VOZALO-211893 format. One record per residue (C-alpha): x, y, z. Coordinates in steps of 0.25 Angstrom, whole numbers, padded with zeros to 4 digits, always signed. Example, Ala and Ser with C-alpha at 12.3 -4.5 7.8 and 13.67 -1.06 7.14 Angstrom:
BEGIN
+0049-0018+0031+0055-0004+0029
! end
This chain:
BEGIN
-0123+0049-0010-0114+0056-0021-0109+0070-0020-0102+0077-0030-0098+0092-0026-0091+0103-0035-0082+0089-0042-0070+0094-0054-0063+0086-0061-0050+0092-0070-0044+0084-0079-0027+0087-0081-0027+0085-0097-0010+0089-0100-0010+0104-0098-0023+0106-0097-0035+0104-0085-0049+0099-0089-0061+0101-0080-0070+0088-0081-0081+0089-0071-0083+0107-0065-0089+0106-0052-0098+0095-0051-0109+0094-0039-0118+0082-0042-0125+0073-0030-0130+0060-0032-0140+0053-0021-0141+0037-0017-0148+0030-0030-0148+0043-0040-0149+0039-0054-0143+0050-0062-0135+0051-0075-0123+0060-0079-0123+0065-0093-0115+0075-0101-0107+0076-0116-0092+0074-0119-0082+0080-0108-0096+0083-0098-0088+0077-0085-0098+0065-0084-0086+0056-0085-0077+0063-0075-0088+0066-0065-0095+0049-0068-0079+0044-0064-0078+0054-0051-0092+0049-0046-0088+0036-0050-0073+0037-0043-0066+0035-0057-0061+0049-0054-0057+0060-0042-0062+0074-0043-0053+0085-0043-0060+0093-0034-0075+0091-0027-0080+0082-0019-0089+0067-0022-0095+0060-0012-0098+0046-0015-0109+0040-0003-0102+0052+0005-0090+0048+0004-0079+0056-0001-0074+0053-0016-0066+0064-0023-0052+0062-0015-0053+0047-0014-0039+0039-0018-0040+0031-0031-0043+0019-0022-0053+0022-0014-0060+0028-0026-0057+0012-0031-0065+0008-0019-0077+0016-0022-0079+0013-0034-0080-0003-0031-0090+0000-0020-0099+0012-0025-0098+0014-0037-0105+0004-0050-0100+0008-0065-0106+0005-0077-0098+0010-0090-0103+0011-0103-0092-0001-0109-0095-0011-0097-0080-0013-0093-0083-0027-0090-0070-0039-0089-0073-0045-0103-0068-0059-0098-0076-0059-0083-0091-0065-0083-0100-0056-0080-0100-0059-0064-0085-0056-0065-0086-0043-0070-0098-0040-0060-0088-0043-0050-0076-0037-0050-0080-0024-0042-0082-0035-0030-0071-0040-0033-0064-0026-0028-0073-0026-0016-0066-0039-0009-0079-0049-0009-0079-0063-0011-0080-0071-0024-0094-0076-0021-0100-0063-0015-0094-0057-0027-0101-0066-0038-0113-0066-0031-0113-0052-0031-0110-0050-0045-0122-0060-0048-0132-0053-0041-0128-0040-0049-0128-0047-0063-0141-0052-0056-0147-0038-0056-0141-0034-0071-0148-0046-0075-0135-0054-0077-0136-0065-0070-0137-0077-0082-0124-0067-0088-0114-0068-0074-0104-0077-0080-0104-0071-0095-0092-0063-0099-0095-0048-0107-0092-0054-0120-0104-0062-0118-0114-0051-0114-0122-0040-0122-0118-0027-0120-0131-0025-0109-0126-0034-0102-0110-0032-0101-0116-0019-0094-0126-0026-0084-0115-0033-0079-0108-0017-0079-0118-0014-0068-0118-0026-0062-0103-0024-0061-0106-0011-0056-0116-0012-0045-0111-0026-0041-0104-0019-0029-0116-0011-0025-0112+0002-0027-0117+0015-0022-0118+0021-0037-0118+0016-0053-0110+0024-0061-0113+0019-0076-0106+0026-0086-0113+0027-0101-0118+0010-0095-0126+0010-0109-0115+0016-0118-0113+0003-0126-0127-0003-0125-0136-0002-0138-0149+0004-0133-0158-0007-0129-0147-0012-0119-0144+0002-0113-0158+0004-0108-0157-0009-0101-0142-0004-0095-0151+0008-0090-0163+0002-0085-0154-0007-0077-0147+0005-0072-0162+0010-0067-0164-0002-0061-0151+0000-0052-0155+0013-0048-0170+0008-0045-0161-0001-0036-0156+0010-0028-0143+0012-0035-0136+0025-0038-0133+0027-0054-0127+0039-0062-0126+0036-0076-0117+0044-0085-0121+0044-0099-0123+0055-0111-0135+0048-0117-0148+0056-0115-0157+0043-0112-0148+0037-0103-0147+0051-0093-0163+0052-0096-0164+0038-0088-0158+0044-0076-0166+0051-0064-0156+0062-0064-0146+0068-0076-0133+0076-0073-0128+0082-0085-0113+0088-0086-0108+0098-0095-0093+0103-0091-0088+0098-0080-0103+0103-0074-0116+0097-0071-0126+0105-0078-0139+0099-0074-0143+0088-0064-0157+0085-0066-0168+0074-0064-0174+0066-0076
! end
């Protein structure tokens, strides 16, 4: 499903050049669940941004579902992000004045679906994460765990090929974090491809496969 071949990413920092990724090779099969780990500055955020089509590599090949992504223009990348990839972030990134159902249906607006179909699919996505009865509540009327569930519902509403979760429990207490990780495990069990980006060993251990980065390169790729 995902094939990264000799990926490099270099940033221009004034008169100097910083190599964030240095020859990354990574293959991920459909339905896999893996964690990407590494210390600050290891390149894990850069790698996530490239896999999520938020950034393009300086060199190398990135194929997602057999399509070459690395050389796509911005508008093509935006279409891929909307159709193929669901994002879950540490900070939820919800619209504060919009009800849960409105937040969840946002990706569908860009798909051009009619309103009744958007709302029906958003309702089903909220039901999937256990929030059917909270669909008309706004984020400030919800707990942190409920907000993250709304974010997961929004990520899944377009039925993407891939779910990218970047430190999804970072703003949650330990009990709520465990509930969110259990929900992610349920999504994987349903056949979804999951990539978890984290610096926490305890979270990475929940993934069947762990990829560790250091200095922009993969140093280990192991099965739990």
